[in-house]
C-alpha positions as a printed Julia matrix, in Angstrom:
373×3 Matrix{Float64}:
 -12.86   92.77  -58.28
  -9.15   92.1   -58.12
  -7.84   89.47  -60.48
  -5.7    86.59  -59.28
  -2.19   86.85  -60.75
  -1.48   84.11  -63.29
   0.55   81.11  -62.22
   3.37   79.82  -64.34
   6.37   77.52  -64.2
   8.14   79.31  -61.38
   9.05   76.5   -58.94
  10.67   77.15  -55.58
  14.12   75.52  -55.33
  13.46   74.76  -51.67
   9.95   73.31  -51.4
   9.0    72.86  -55.06
   5.88   75.02  -54.84
   4.71   76.52  -58.17
   4.47   80.28  -57.68
   2.89   83.26  -59.36
   4.51   84.51  -62.54
   7.09   87.15  -61.62
   6.98   86.4   -57.89
  10.2    87.26  -56.06
   9.6    85.0   -53.06
   7.94   81.61  -52.66
   4.27   81.84  -51.66
   4.65   78.7   -49.53
   7.96   78.97  -47.67
   9.12   82.53  -48.41
  12.42   81.53  -50.05
  13.94   83.82  -52.67
  13.17   82.69  -56.21
  16.22   82.76  -58.54
  14.01   83.48  -61.55
  13.12   86.83  -59.94
  16.69   88.11  -60.21
  16.03   89.82  -63.53
  18.23   87.47  -65.54
  16.8    85.82  -68.6
  15.7    82.21  -68.07
  16.87   79.41  -70.29
  14.96   78.6   -73.44
  14.88   75.08  -74.85
  18.21   74.25  -76.45
  19.65   77.76  -76.08
  23.19   78.73  -77.1
  24.65   80.67  -74.17
  28.06   82.11  -73.36
  28.94   80.45  -70.07
  31.87   79.44  -67.88
  32.31   75.74  -67.12
  33.96   74.52  -63.9
  35.34   71.02  -63.44
  36.81   70.1   -60.07
  37.82   66.85  -58.46
  39.71   65.51  -55.47
  43.33   64.62  -56.16
  44.26   61.05  -55.27
  40.74   59.99  -54.38
  41.3    56.45  -55.68
  44.26   55.93  -53.37
  42.31   57.44  -50.46
  39.49   54.89  -50.69
  41.44   51.86  -51.9
  40.87   48.88  -49.63
  38.07   50.61  -47.73
  34.38   49.77  -47.57
  31.88   51.95  -49.47
  30.72   53.47  -46.18
  34.25   54.44  -45.24
  34.9    55.85  -48.71
  31.74   57.94  -48.45
  32.72   59.33  -45.05
  36.11   60.4   -46.44
  35.0    62.02  -49.7
  31.52   63.36  -48.95
  32.55   66.31  -46.7
  34.87   67.66  -49.4
  32.31   67.17  -52.16
  29.64   68.89  -50.05
  32.0    71.82  -49.5
  32.47   72.09  -53.27
  28.7    71.95  -53.85
  28.07   74.67  -51.25
  30.72   76.92  -52.8
  29.05   76.64  -56.2
  25.74   77.64  -54.61
  27.24   80.61  -52.75
  28.63   82.13  -55.94
  25.49   81.62  -58.01
  26.57   78.65  -60.1
  24.4    75.77  -61.25
  25.53   72.35  -60.14
  25.18   70.11  -63.2
  26.91   66.91  -62.15
  28.12   65.5   -58.85
  30.42   62.5   -59.04
  31.92   60.56  -56.17
  34.97   62.78  -56.05
  34.14   65.89  -58.04
  31.65   68.32  -59.56
  30.79   70.01  -62.83
  29.13   73.43  -62.58
  27.76   76.04  -64.98
  28.05   79.79  -64.46
  25.83   81.86  -66.73
  23.22   79.15  -67.27
  20.34   78.51  -66.94
  20.07   82.15  -65.8
  22.3    84.64  -67.56
  25.02   86.26  -65.44
  26.98   89.25  -66.67
  30.09   88.31  -64.68
  29.89   84.51  -64.93
  33.64   84.16  -65.5
  34.53   86.13  -62.37
  31.99   84.23  -60.29
  33.5    80.94  -61.47
  36.99   82.16  -60.57
  35.81   83.19  -57.1
  34.12   79.82  -56.61
  37.24   77.93  -57.68
  39.48   79.99  -55.42
  37.15   79.51  -52.45
  36.84   75.76  -53.07
  40.51   75.22  -52.28
  40.03   76.98  -48.94
  36.79   75.15  -48.15
  38.12   71.61  -48.65
  41.18   72.32  -46.52
  38.87   72.89  -43.54
  36.88   69.64  -43.71
  37.54   66.83  -41.19
  39.62   64.9   -43.75
  41.44   67.69  -45.66
  41.99   67.02  -49.35
  43.44   68.88  -52.31
  41.62   69.77  -55.51
  42.48   70.39  -59.12
  40.1    72.66  -61.02
  39.68   73.68  -64.65
  37.77   76.7   -65.98
  36.84   77.62  -69.55
  34.42   80.18  -71.02
  32.72   80.09  -74.36
  29.53   79.39  -76.32
  27.74   76.28  -75.09
  24.46   74.7   -76.17
  22.44   74.14  -73.0
  19.28   72.03  -73.03
  16.42   72.11  -70.58
  16.68   70.54  -67.17
  15.82   66.87  -67.0
  17.23   65.93  -70.39
  20.54   64.81  -68.87
  21.22   62.2   -66.2
  19.58   62.79  -62.81
  17.87   65.96  -64.0
  21.06   67.71  -65.15
  21.22   70.1   -68.09
  22.54   68.54  -71.28
  25.46   70.62  -72.52
  27.34   70.54  -75.81
  30.37   72.42  -77.08
  34.15   72.58  -77.12
  34.12   74.73  -73.97
  33.13   71.72  -71.86
  35.99   69.61  -73.19
  38.47   72.47  -72.74
  37.52   72.88  -69.08
  37.81   69.14  -68.54
  41.27   69.0   -70.16
  42.47   71.93  -68.04
  41.26   70.19  -64.89
  43.21   67.09  -65.87
  46.31   69.18  -66.54
  46.13   71.06  -63.22
  48.4    70.07  -60.35
  47.08   69.47  -56.84
  45.86   72.65  -55.2
  45.74   74.71  -58.42
  43.14   76.12  -60.82
  43.91   76.38  -64.54
  41.91   78.71  -66.79
  41.49   79.21  -70.5
  42.37   82.52  -72.14
  38.67   83.28  -72.57
  38.06   83.04  -68.82
  41.05   85.2   -68.0
  39.85   87.9   -70.4
  36.27   87.92  -69.09
  37.19   87.8   -65.39
  38.82   91.24  -65.56
  41.31   92.79  -63.14
  39.63   91.38  -60.03
  41.12   87.94  -60.65
  44.89   87.48  -60.58
  46.53   85.06  -63.01
  49.97   83.72  -63.84
  50.66   82.94  -67.49
  51.78   79.35  -68.08
  52.07   79.66  -71.85
  50.58   77.53  -74.64
  49.98   73.87  -73.86
  48.99   70.94  -76.04
  45.67   69.46  -74.89
  44.28   66.17  -76.07
  41.64   66.59  -78.75
  42.6    70.18  -79.68
  44.47   70.71  -82.93
  46.24   73.87  -81.76
  47.91   74.65  -78.47
  45.81   76.52  -75.92
  47.02   79.43  -73.79
  46.78   78.38  -70.15
  46.67   80.59  -67.05
  46.83   79.72  -63.36
  44.41   81.49  -61.02
  46.41   82.73  -58.03
  44.21   85.26  -56.26
  41.07   87.41  -56.06
  41.35   91.13  -55.39
  38.45   92.4   -53.33
  38.96   96.11  -53.89
  39.11   96.27  -57.7
  35.98   97.63  -59.37
  34.73   96.21  -62.62
  35.07   99.64  -64.22
  38.73   99.66  -63.2
  39.45   97.22  -65.99
  38.14   99.71  -68.57
  40.26  102.46  -67.05
  43.36  100.25  -67.21
  42.74   99.45  -70.89
  42.19  103.13  -71.72
  39.0   105.15  -72.14
  37.71  106.95  -75.19
  37.13  110.73  -75.01
  34.08  111.55  -72.9
  31.37  113.28  -74.91
  28.0   114.52  -73.68
  26.39  114.27  -70.25
  26.98  117.99  -69.74
  23.72  118.45  -67.86
  24.38  115.53  -65.51
  27.94  116.68  -64.82
  26.72  120.19  -64.09
  24.18  118.85  -61.58
  26.84  116.82  -59.82
  29.13  119.84  -59.65
  26.31  121.85  -58.08
  25.8   119.16  -55.47
  29.53  119.2   -54.71
  29.51  122.95  -54.12
  26.58  122.58  -51.73
  28.51  119.94  -49.77
  31.42  122.34  -49.36
  29.04  124.77  -47.66
  28.12  122.16  -45.05
  25.25  120.22  -46.64
  25.05  116.44  -46.7
  23.86  114.98  -49.98
  23.42  111.44  -51.32
  23.08  111.06  -55.09
  21.91  107.94  -56.96
  22.71  107.57  -60.66
  20.02  105.39  -62.23
  19.94  104.05  -65.77
  19.84  100.97  -67.94
  22.79   98.6   -68.15
  25.46  100.07  -70.41
  24.07  103.59  -70.23
  27.31  104.95  -68.77
  26.59  105.24  -65.04
  30.05  104.08  -63.97
  31.78  106.33  -66.48
  29.8   109.37  -65.32
  30.67  108.69  -61.68
  34.33  108.16  -62.57
  34.52  111.38  -64.64
  32.94  113.33  -61.78
  35.37  111.91  -59.22
  38.28  112.83  -61.47
  37.08  116.43  -61.64
  37.3   116.91  -57.87
  40.35  118.7   -56.48
  42.63  116.36  -54.57
  43.45  119.03  -51.95
  39.75  119.49  -51.14
  38.18  116.08  -51.54
  38.97  112.53  -50.58
  37.29  110.01  -52.88
  36.29  106.74  -51.2
  35.28  103.96  -53.56
  33.48  100.72  -52.74
  31.55   98.24  -54.82
  28.96   95.72  -53.7
  30.35   92.94  -55.87
  28.01   90.0   -56.52
  30.74   87.52  -55.62
  30.88   89.04  -52.12
  27.23   88.62  -51.18
  28.11   85.87  -48.72
  31.07   87.74  -47.18
  30.06   89.48  -43.91
  30.67   93.26  -43.95
  32.23   93.01  -47.43
  31.01   96.46  -48.47
  31.91   98.1   -45.15
  35.37   96.58  -45.37
  35.82   97.95  -48.88
  34.84  101.44  -47.7
  37.3   101.34  -44.8
  40.15  100.02  -46.95
  39.56  102.71  -49.57
  39.31  105.48  -46.99
  42.5   104.56  -45.15
  44.57  103.14  -48.01
  44.61   99.57  -46.7
  45.33   96.69  -49.04
  43.16   93.63  -48.36
  46.28   91.48  -48.51
  47.84   93.34  -45.57
  48.13   91.49  -42.29
  45.56   92.4   -39.66
  48.23   93.95  -37.42
  49.39   96.24  -40.22
  45.81   97.26  -40.98
  45.11   98.03  -37.34
  48.31  100.08  -37.11
  47.06  102.31  -39.93
  43.71  102.81  -38.21
  45.39  103.5   -34.86
  47.67  106.15  -36.38
  44.7   107.85  -38.02
  42.77  107.8   -34.74
  45.64  109.37  -32.78
  46.03  112.08  -35.43
  42.33  112.81  -35.22
  42.43  113.08  -31.42
  45.03  115.85  -31.7
  43.24  117.87  -34.37
  39.52  117.17  -34.32
  37.29  119.69  -32.6
  34.41  117.22  -32.28
  34.29  115.33  -28.98
  32.0   112.66  -30.46
  33.92  112.07  -33.68
  33.44  108.46  -34.84
  37.07  108.1   -35.87
  38.19  108.93  -32.32
  35.89  106.16  -31.06
  37.17  103.58  -33.52
  38.66  101.28  -30.86
  35.41  101.1   -28.88
  32.95  100.95  -31.79
  34.97   98.85  -34.23
  36.69   99.58  -37.51
  33.64  100.03  -39.74
  33.6   103.84  -39.78
  34.3   106.22  -42.6
  36.58  109.25  -42.6
  35.19  112.26  -44.48
  36.81  114.41  -47.15
  39.56  116.81  -46.26
  42.86  116.48  -44.44
  42.68  116.33  -40.64
  38.88  116.52  -40.63
  36.3   113.99  -39.59
  32.58  113.47  -39.9
  30.76  114.13  -36.64
  27.18  112.97  -36.26
């Protein structure tokens, strides 16, 4: 007789139902359970390396001065709700919500490998989100990464996580220092965010409560096409040793493709096993006059962006920068389509049909050749 799976403390964030241990979806409402993501849950009083976000509305006191509480709520609540939703979209944990601001944790209670980048993406998106609310406001945001002691939920006010450590105070001081419409980051956050986030160095600044000056950086942009492994390449790679068998198999697959076969290969392994390095070394071994390498990454910070991965594939294939204007991007696609019409022997080539089917199609390897299906 089948045994009933054990139940444990695996509550649904939507309906509160206690679910089976290890369940991925709620047994009651079907919602995805965050604890099923594979990240390690928080233990009581655990020291974790996290990124702290502080954000508040600039000039909120002046905005509500002389108004009734109901009027003040109607002015500030849409912006605060936009900030709360942005934290949720990028996987953060909302720890405190004040009348005109929020405090959020990235990397706790569930561990996140790229918590600093997710916090940067959330901060950058917050500025856009609050500018679209009925009563547009401006924010100032501070980010800092570092070891933080995080207690269990419910120990703090209103069920928040109690947090201790200098990282919290650093993020708060940076938020106070920031000008309207800007995000200031600590050096630790800049280092962990990698090449995807763009920063401007502001130099060392004296912050209240800190004995030494802190290096401060302003977050100015998020690149959508930069892979996380690209940061390692930019810093310089060590000599590649081993993986001869795997590289030989990939080379064999490549030769089969040149004869007309279509092959999809998945490289599977534990985190840190060298999957990205193997793929990069293989791509570097391909001859540029024979192959066109198209790179795209399903970044976790883009899970809420429609067609994010398809867009990355198209930009890589046609050399389009995501910061280009839409007219310039379409001009590149139009030129490629006209070139294909003159050279391609396939009447049903997808690149030729780009205007009718949309821009989400991929050009194959080789000059003046297209994939026909």
